[in-house]
N, C-alpha and C positions, 0 to 999 in steps of 0.2 A: 221385618218391621211392618206394622200395619200401616194402612193408608193414613189414618189419623196421626200416627207417630211420625210418618214421613213429612206430613204437612207442618207439624209442630217443629220438627228439626229444621225444615226449610225456613219457617218464620224466624226461628232463633238465629240461624245463620245470616238471614237478611238483616235482622236487627243489629247483629254484631258489625256487619259491613257498614251500616248507616250510623253507627255510634260516632259522635262528634270527636272523640279522642281515641288515640291508639298509642301503644308504647313507642318511644322515640328510638328509631333505628339509625345507625350510622350509614349514610349513603353519600357517595361522591357529590351529588347535587346539593346536599346540605353544606358541604365544605365550600363549594363554588359560590353559594349564596352568601355565606359568611364572609368569604374573601371579597366578593363584589361590594359588600357594604363597607368594608375597610378601604377598598380602592376608591369608592365614591367620595370619601372624605377628602381625598387628595385633589379634588377639583374645586373645593370650597375656598372662597375668598369673601369674608373671613370665616372662621369656624363658627358653628352654631353655638348658642348659649348653653351653659351647663345644664340648666333645667330641662332643655329639650333633649339632651343626651340621656338624662335620667328617665324622662317620660318614654322615650323610644325603647330604652333597655327594658323597662318594666312591661311595656306593651308587648315587646318581643318575647319575653320570658313567659308571659301568660298565654300567648298565642302559639307557643312552640309545640304543644301537644295536639294541636288541631291540624290534621293532614293537609287541608286545603290552604292553610295559612302558614305552613311550616317554613317554606322557602322565604316568604316575605318576612317572617319572624326572624329567621337567621340573618337576613340582610339587615334588618333594623338593629339587631344585637351587634353585628359587626360594625355597622356605621357608628352606633352610640359608643361602643367600647373604644374604637380607634379615635373618634373625635375627643372623647374624655382624656385619653392618654396624650394625645397631641396637645390639647389645651394645657394639661399639667406640665408637659415638657417646655412649652413656650413660657409659662409662668415661672418656671425654674431658672430662666435665663437671667443674666446679670441685669439689674435695674439700670435704666438709661442714666439715672442721676449719678451712678458710680463709674460710668465710662470715663477713662482718662484719669481716675484717681488711684493713688497708691494704696493697695490693700495688703495687709499682713494675713497670710493664709497658712494653715496647717493641713497637710494632706499626704496621701499615700500615692506613689507612682503606680499607675495602671499600665499594663502591657509592657512592651519592650521599648526603651528610649532609643532614639535615632540621633547619631552625631554625624553631621555633614558640614564641611567647611568650618566656619567659626562658631557654629551654634549646635546646641543639643536640644532637641525637641522631645516632649513627653506629654502624656496625659496624666494629670494629677487629680485624684479623687479628693476633693476638698471636704474636710471634716469641720473646719471652722474658718471664718473670714472676718477680719476686723478692720474698721476704719477709725483711726485715732483712738484705739482701745475699745471701741464698741462693736459688738457683734452685728453684722449687717445681714445675716440670714442666708448668705450664699452657700449653697451646697450642690454637690454634683461634680461632674467631670469637666475639667478646664484644660484646654490645650495650651501649653506654654512653650516658649523658646528661651533658652538661657545662653546668651552670647558670652563667649570666652569663659565658659563654665570650667571649674576646677576638674581635674581628672577624676573619673569615677562618680561624678555628680549625677543625681537622678537615676540611680540604679533601680531596676525593677523591684517593686514591693517595699522600697525604702520610704520612711516618713521624713518629711522636710517641713521646716518653717521658712517661708519665703515671702519676700516683698515683691508683689507683681503689679504691673499696670495693665489693666484688662479692658476689653470691650465686648459687646455682644457679638455673637458669630455673624460675620458678614463677609461675603466673598465677591469676586468678579462675576458679572453677569453678561455673557456674550452668546451669540448664536452658536449652537453646537458645543458650548463650553461646559466644563465641570461645574455643577451646582454645589458650591461649598456650604451654603446655608441649609440645603436639603440634607446633605451628608451630616452636618452637625446635628440636626434634629434626629436623624436616623441613629446616630451613635451616642446620643445623650450629651452632647457638648453644650455646656451652658455659657461658656465664655472662652475667649482666646486672649492671649497676652504674652508678656515677656517679663523676665526677672530683672528687677532693678539692682544694680551693683551696690548701691549704698544701703541696701536693706539688711536685716538680720537673717541672712540666708545660711541656715545651719541644719545639719543632719540630726534627726531625733530618733534614729533607730527604725524599726519596722516590725511587721507581724512575724510571728514565729515561723510560719510556713506560708508560701504563696506559689501557685503554679508558675507564674511568670518568672519568679526567681529561679525555679528549677529549669525553666526553658533557657534562661540566661546562662546558667551553669553549664547546661548541655551544649549551648552554642559555643561557649569558650572552649569546652573540651573538644568539640569537633574542629574548631580552628587550630587547636594545638596539634592535632593528629593528621591534618591534611595540609600539604605544603602549598599547593596552588590556592590562592585566595578566591578565585572565581569558582573553582571546583568546590571549595569549602562552602561558599555561599549557596551553591546549588544543593548540596547535601543538607545544609541547614534548612533550606526551604522544603525539601522532600521529607526530612525527618521530623522537624518540629514546627513547620510553618513559619519560619523566620526568614522573611524576604528583605531584610534591611541591607544585605550585601548586594542586591541586584539594582542596577541603575536603569535609567530611561532606555538606553540602547538594548538592554536585556529584555525589558518588557516589550519593546518594539519588535524584537525577534519573536517573542512569544505570541504577540498579537497577529503577526503575519502568518504564523503557523497555526493559529487558532488553539493554542494550548495554555493560556493563562491559568485555566482551572487545574492543570496538572502540575504547575510549578510549585504552588503551595499545596498543602494537604487538601485533597478534594473528598467529596462524599464517598466516591468509589474506593479511595484508599482506606477510609475508615471501615468500609465494608470488608476489605481485605484483612484489616487488622482484627475485626470481629471474627471472621472465618478462621484466622490464625488462632484465636483464643479457643474456639470450638474444637479445632483440630488438636490443640494441645490437650484438651480434656479427653478426647478420643484416644490419643496416644497413651495417656496415663491409665485410662480404663483398660487398654490392651495389655499394659505392663502389670497392672494391678486389678485383675478382673473381679476380685471380691467387692470392690466398690459398688458394682452393679447390684449386689444383694441388698444394699441399704437404700439406694435411690436409683430411679431410672436414669439412663444416660442423658435424656433430653432435659431432665430437671437440673442437671449440673452443667451441661454444655451450653444451654441457652443463656443462663445468667453469666457464665464465663465469657461468652461472646459479647454480651452487652457490656460487661465490665471492661473488657479489653478495648472495645470501641470507645467507651467513655474516657478511658485513660488516654488513648491515642488522640481523641478529639480534643481533650484538654490541652495536650501538648501542641495541638494545632492552633490554639488560641480561640477555639469555639466559633469558627466561622459558620456562616449560614448553611452552606452545603453539608458541613459536618453535623450540625444540629438536625438538619432534615434527615440524614441517614440514621442518626441515633434514634430519632423518634420512630422511624419506620422499623428499625430493629427492635425497639422496645414494644411496638405494636404487635409484631409477629411473635416475639417471645411471650408476651402476655397472653395472646390468643392460644398459642400452643400449650403453654403451661396450664391454662384454664380449660383445655380440651375443647376449644371452639375453633371452628373453621373460619378463616379470614382470607379474603382475596387480596391481591396486590393493590388494586384500586382502593379498597377500603383502608389498607395500611397507608397509602399515600394521602387519602382524605383525612385520616386521623393525624398524620404529620402536619398537614395544612392547618387543620383546626387547632392543634396544639401550638403551632408557631404563631398563629394570629392571636390566640388567647394569651400566650406568654408575652408576645411583643408585636402588637398590631402595626407598629411603625416599620416593621421589617418589609412591608410592601413598598417602601420607598427605595429599597435596594434592588439594583440590577441583578445581583446574585440570587435573590429570592425568586424572581421570575425565570431566570435562566435555569435555575435548579429544578423547580417544580414543573415548569412547562416541558423541559427536556425529559424528565422522568415520565411524565404523562404521555408524551408522544411515544417513548420507547415501549411503555406498557400497551399502548394501543396498536402499535405497528409490528412488534417483534413476536414471532412464534418461537416457542422454546425448542431449541435443537437438541439432538441427542449425539453423544460421542464427541470426538475431537472435530470431526467435519461439521457437525451442527454448531459447535461452539465457535469455530472460525467463521462460519456463515453468519451467525448471529452478531459476531463482533464487527464484521465488515458492513453488514446491513445497518447495524446500529450507528456507525459513524456517518453513513449517508443520511439516515433519519435525523440525527442530531444536527448535522450541517444544514439541512433544509429547514427543519423545524425552528431552529434558533436563529436563522439568518435574519428574519424581520426584527427580532428583539435586539440582536447585536447591532444592526444598523440604527435602530431607534435610540439605544442607549449610548452607543460609542461612535456612530457615524462612519463605520468602516466594516469591511467584510473580508474574511480570509478565504480566498479561492483555493488555497492549498490545504485548508483545514482538514478536510476529510482524509486526504492522503497522509498528512502529518499525524493525525490522531490514530489512523489505522496502524501505524508503526509504534507511536508513542504510548498509547493506552496500555497495550499488553506489556510492553517493555518496562514502562515506569511502574505499573501496578504489580507485575509478577516478578520483576527482577530488582529494580532500584528500591522500591518501597520495602520489600522483605529484607533486603540488606540493611536498610535504614532502621527497620524495626528491631532486627537482631542487634544492630550496633547500639541503639538506645538502651535495650535491655542489658547489653554488656556494660555500657557506661554506668548503669545503675547498680549492677551486681558484681561483674567481673571486668573491671576496666582494662586489664591486660589483653582481653580478647577483642576489645573494641577497635583497635587500630587496624588490623587486617580487614575487618568488615567495613570500616569507613573508607579505607583505601579502595576496596572493591567497589563500593557504592560510588566513590568519586570517579573511578575509571569509567564506570557505566554512564554516569551523568555527563562526563566530559565527552564521550563518544556520541551520546544522544544530542548534546548541545551542538556539536559540530555539524550533525545532520540538520538540525534546525537552522543553523546559520546558512548552510548551503541552499536549503529550500527557500529561506527568506531572500536570498540573492536572485532567485529566479524571476524573470520579468513577468508581471501580471499576477504574482502570487497574492497580492493584497490590493484592495481598492479602498479609497476614501469616497464617501458618498454624501450628497448634500442633505441638509436637515429636512425632515419630513414631518407631517402632522399626524394626529391620532387616527384620522380616517384612513390614511395610507397604511398605517400599522395594522389596523383592523383588516383591511383588504388583503394585506400580505399574509397575515396569520390565517385567514380563511383560505388563501391560495395554498399555503403549506398543508393545511388539513386536507384540502381537496387533492393535492398532488400525492399525498401519502395515504390516501384512502384505499380500500381493498380494490382488487382488480375489476370487480363487477361494476364499480362506479364509472359512468360514462364520461368521455371527453376529459380525462385527467390532464393531458398536456395543455389544455386551455387554461389550466390553473396558473400557468406562468404569466398570463396577462395581468393577473391580480398583483403581481410583484412590481409592475412598472411604476405605479405612483410612488413607491418608497425608494426607488433608485433614480428617479428623475428629479431635477430641481423643482422646488415647490413654487418658485416665482420666476417670471420671465426675465431675461436680461434687459438692460436699458435699451431704449430705441436709439436708432442712429441720430447722432447729434446731441444726445443727452448722456448723463452719467449719474451714478449713484455713489454716495460716500458713506462710509461707516467709520465713526470714531470708536475704535475698539477699546473696551474697558481693560486697561492694563495697570490700574492703580496709579501710583505717582510716576507717570511717564507718558509716552505718546506713541500711538500707532494708528495710522489712518489708511483704510483701504479705499481706493478709487477704482470703480468698474465702469467701463464703457461696454458697448455691445459685444465686442470680441476680445477686449484687452483688459488687463488689470495691472494696477500700480500700487505698491505699498510704500507709504511714507513713514519711516521709523518703525521700530519693532519692540518697544518696551525695554525693560531692564532684565538683567541677570544678576543674581545675588551670590555672595560667597557661599551661602548654604546650598547652592546648586539649583535653586528655584529659578527657572528660566521662563519669563513671560512670553518669549518667542514660541516655546513649545506649549506652554500651558494656556495661552490666550490667543495669540495671533494665528498660529497654524489651525487650531480648531475652527476659528471664525472663517478662515479662507476655505477650509473644507466644507463648512456648513453652507457657504454660498456657491459651492460647486466650482471653485477656482482651481482648475487643474493645470493652468499655465500662468505663471506670473512673469509679466514682460519686463518690469523694472522695479528695483528696490532703491529708494532714495533715503539715505540716512542723513538727516539734517546736519548733525554735528556729532562729535565723539563722546558726549556725556553718556554715562551708563544707562540712564533712564530713557534714552532714545536709541542707543546703539547696542545695548547689551544682548538683546534677543536676536540681533541680525544674523549671527553665524548659524543659528538653528534654522532660521527661515531660508538662508542661502543654501544650506545643505539640502533642504527639502525641495527647493526650486533652483537647481544648478544652472538652468538656462537663462535666469534673470540677469538683466544688465544692472550692474551695481554702481551706484553713484553716491557721492557724499560731499558734504561741505568741509570736512576735516579728514581726508583720507589717511593722513599719517597717524591718527589716534585709534583707528579701528583694528580689530583682529582679522578682518578680511580685506582683500584688495578692493579698493574703490576707485572709480574714475572721478576726477575732480569736477564738482558741480560749479558752473560758471554762468554768471548773468548773461542773458542774451540767447541761451540755448532754448530751442523750442521744437515741438513736433506735434503731429496730429494723429489721433486714433479715432476712427469711426465718426469723423466730423467734430470731434472734441479737441480743442487746442490746449496744449500744455506749454507754459512759459516759465523759465527760471528768472527771477527778478534780482537775486542776490546769492552769493557775494560777487562783486565785480572783479575783473581780472587784476586790477591794480592793487587790490587788497590781499592778494594771495601770498605776497612775499612777506607779509607780517604774520609770523607764526608764534604761537605761545604753547609750550608743551603742556601747560595746565588746561588748555582749551580756551576757546573764544566764542561765546554765544553769538556774537555778531557775525561770525562766519557761517551761521546756519544757512542751509540751502533753502531759500524761500521759493515756494512753488505756487503758481496761479493756474487754476483749471477753469476753462471757459467753455460752456455748452450753449445750446440754443436758448435754454430757459433759465439758466442760472450760472453763477460762478462760485469758486471755492478758493480761498487764500490760506495757505499753510506756511506760517512764518517761523516754525521751529521755536527756538529760544531767543530770537532776535530782540534786542532791546530797543528803547525809544530812539537811540542814536541812528538806527537803520530805517526807522519809519518814514522819514522824508523820501528816501530813495525808493522805498516800496510804493509810496503813493504816486510818485512821478512815473514809475514803471507800469502801474496798472492802467492808467489812462481812463477815459470815460467809456461807459457802457450802459446800455439801457436795461440790462437784466440784473436781478438782485444778487447780492453777494453774501455767502456764508463765510464767516471768519473763524478760523481756528485760533483761539486766544493764545498769544505768545507766552512762552515760559510758564504755562500752567496757571496763568492769572497772577503772576508776580507783579508788584507795583512798579518794577523797573521797565515795564512795557505797557502797551495798550494805553497810550496817553490820550487825553481828552481830544487833542487836536487830530490825532490819528483816527479815532473813532468818528469824529465829525467829518473828516475828509472822505472816509470810506462809506459811511452811512450803511453799515451792514444790515441785512434783513434778519440775521440770526448770528449769534456768537456761541461758540462751543468751547468749554474748558475740559481738558483731560487732566484729572488730578486724582489723588488717592483719598479714600474716606478717612477723615480725622488725621490728615497728614501733618507731620511735625513742622512743616513750613507755613502752615496757615493759608495754603492756596485753595481757591482764589482769594487774594487779599481783599479786605473789606473796601479799600479805596477803589480797586478795580471794579468790583461789583457795583459800587455807587456810580462810577463813570458810565457804565453801560445802562444802569437804571435811569440816570439823568438824560442820556441820549435816547431813551425809549427803545433800546435794543434788547430783544429777548435773549436771555443767557441760560444755556443748558450746561449741565455738569455731569460727566460720566460717573463721578463719585456718587451722585444722587440717582441718576437715571440708568446706569449701566451703559452698555454700548448704544450708540445713537446712529441710526441709519437715516440718511437725508436724501430725498429726491425733490424734484421741483414739478409743480403742476404746470400746465401749458401757459398759465399767466405769470409764472416765475415765483410763485409763493413756495417757500420751503416747506416740505412735508416731512415731519419728524416721527420716527418710530423708536420709542425707547424700550430696551429689552426688559427693564424691570416692570414696565407696564404690560408688555406683551406676555411675559412669563410670570405674571403676578400669582402668587399662591399664599396660603395662610402662613407659611414659614418665612416668607420674604421679609427682610428688614426694611 
């Protein structure tokens, strides 16, 4: 080439480099930017207007081909798309004007229904909803409960005409508690309600075919062939992702072992199923080699692997780890069939992009982050081994990597950590994936094609699952195998994730052990305990019930524990225990159960099992499921300079017993600190109020009053309020409860006395402290955790 030609080529190359646009290439950074945009939406209160979403999306699409603007463009597109979808999901919810009204709906049952106690719960995909014969436009998925439903009601994929009473998705809001409203948005739930017995509740058939109906048929077939109910439940979970047969104790064992992802079908299991499909094609090509003359082996094996994975994923119910694995398999298959090289990070990036594009609200799910972050760390940290020794090393190192990498996310989402997780997974992952799952796969194929061969395969799978579960139970019984950790903030999570990346970095990175320091903020309490002589109070959001946590500097007391329902929903487990763990309560000194009514005492057994060292006291010991010491007026004690006094019931009232219960035997407790006081009267009526007033005596510090009987008009008389002069009153009641608590007359009494009234039904959990001047300081969980999806 001449000198002139070289200069021309150089100028051409330089011009190409400076061209403002270039072809769009799939890079992991692009997926991260898109994901960051979708994640940024979750911090919004409220959502941006729709016109801004459209403007951001258009600007992002136009800027996408500009290299310097590409990441910002992907962020804008992710933000706009997620905000648009979130706004549409909120608009689809039941209108407020229809809450509490009887609606006639026609819909198809989605997923598998669950029958517990006296209720059958299901998701119904509403096709039409009417009020007084007029269509109200409600469409989408509605979670309903049918109490005392007829046998076989709400079978998967069946169509029903039902009369329901519904409300917008609303849940309890507590420190460390499950966010039901976020979950409803994530799963597209537009309303919750129950079936009215007096309605035209009739079965109207169903679609010709539905995957969930097939899953239900396979579940019944598995139950018929395995004698032990628990073994059958385990096999159903491994085979078709049906976890309805597992109870809270089973999930507790799984969490302690760090294996919930293995109990139902995981992404790795889908990968095993896809490999099984490819292996089957290879076997057929070995038996019939002439096939290879018509098409290359890869052209048949890759689609077969993908088809097998899709089929097995559908049987799993299409969980997020399943979809992630299928997307990665599809990306690899497409690249290889198109004779293009594609790396594992690119396949993961494509799976992230496809997931966010298909369902941007998936970022609300813990499974989304655990799945993708776990795979990203494995790709970054594991070197591909050769032979059996390499595979075993990769497997062992992989469990350590996953345990460290996912520890911050596990603490953030669930407030707990499995210290035995690496050991349990080291044994369980190969055994479940290469022994139990293949047995289950073959059994499912046999059930669909040759049912006579299914029983021995299922019995073998059940025997393996039984042995595996026995090991899990023994590990779960080991001391220190599992820890509950206090609630932490976003900064603590970010520091812990940085610490995990630093700790798992290559050997050349200096001072890797110092990364452990970055884990400290996420494992330590976010707030300091009360000072000596003071206390903090939390009225836990337990719906229509009562539970109050009182903390001093080194002690903790729980007053009541919420309800437990025939459907097995236990507020002690669902609301009280997570709140205690979120505050870092590792030792509960005393549990006081005011009286025997279910809405106060139902959750007590669960709390007592979690804190067996607690002293158990109650106003009606004879009505409880656990042994309680009688609460008697005059009893008192001091913790950290804070005085506790029992004001009622008196000893002379204990001989009058009523098997139906007596609200006036409620254990009335007064807590007195240097800056403030707290009165907890349980369900005591106005008849007991003079005794309470005389027992309190005069004091110079303000009083916080727990409103008796959830605001019933039988208590909180005007004279009682005037005598106490509370600085604040708190009602613990359920949202739109059928009793109408707090009663309008009671609300008016407090308003007339100029006493601020707070309600857990409106505010969520309420944490109260006192400033040095005695003024009550209130922190409402619905305000603290305010998000666009919050009702």
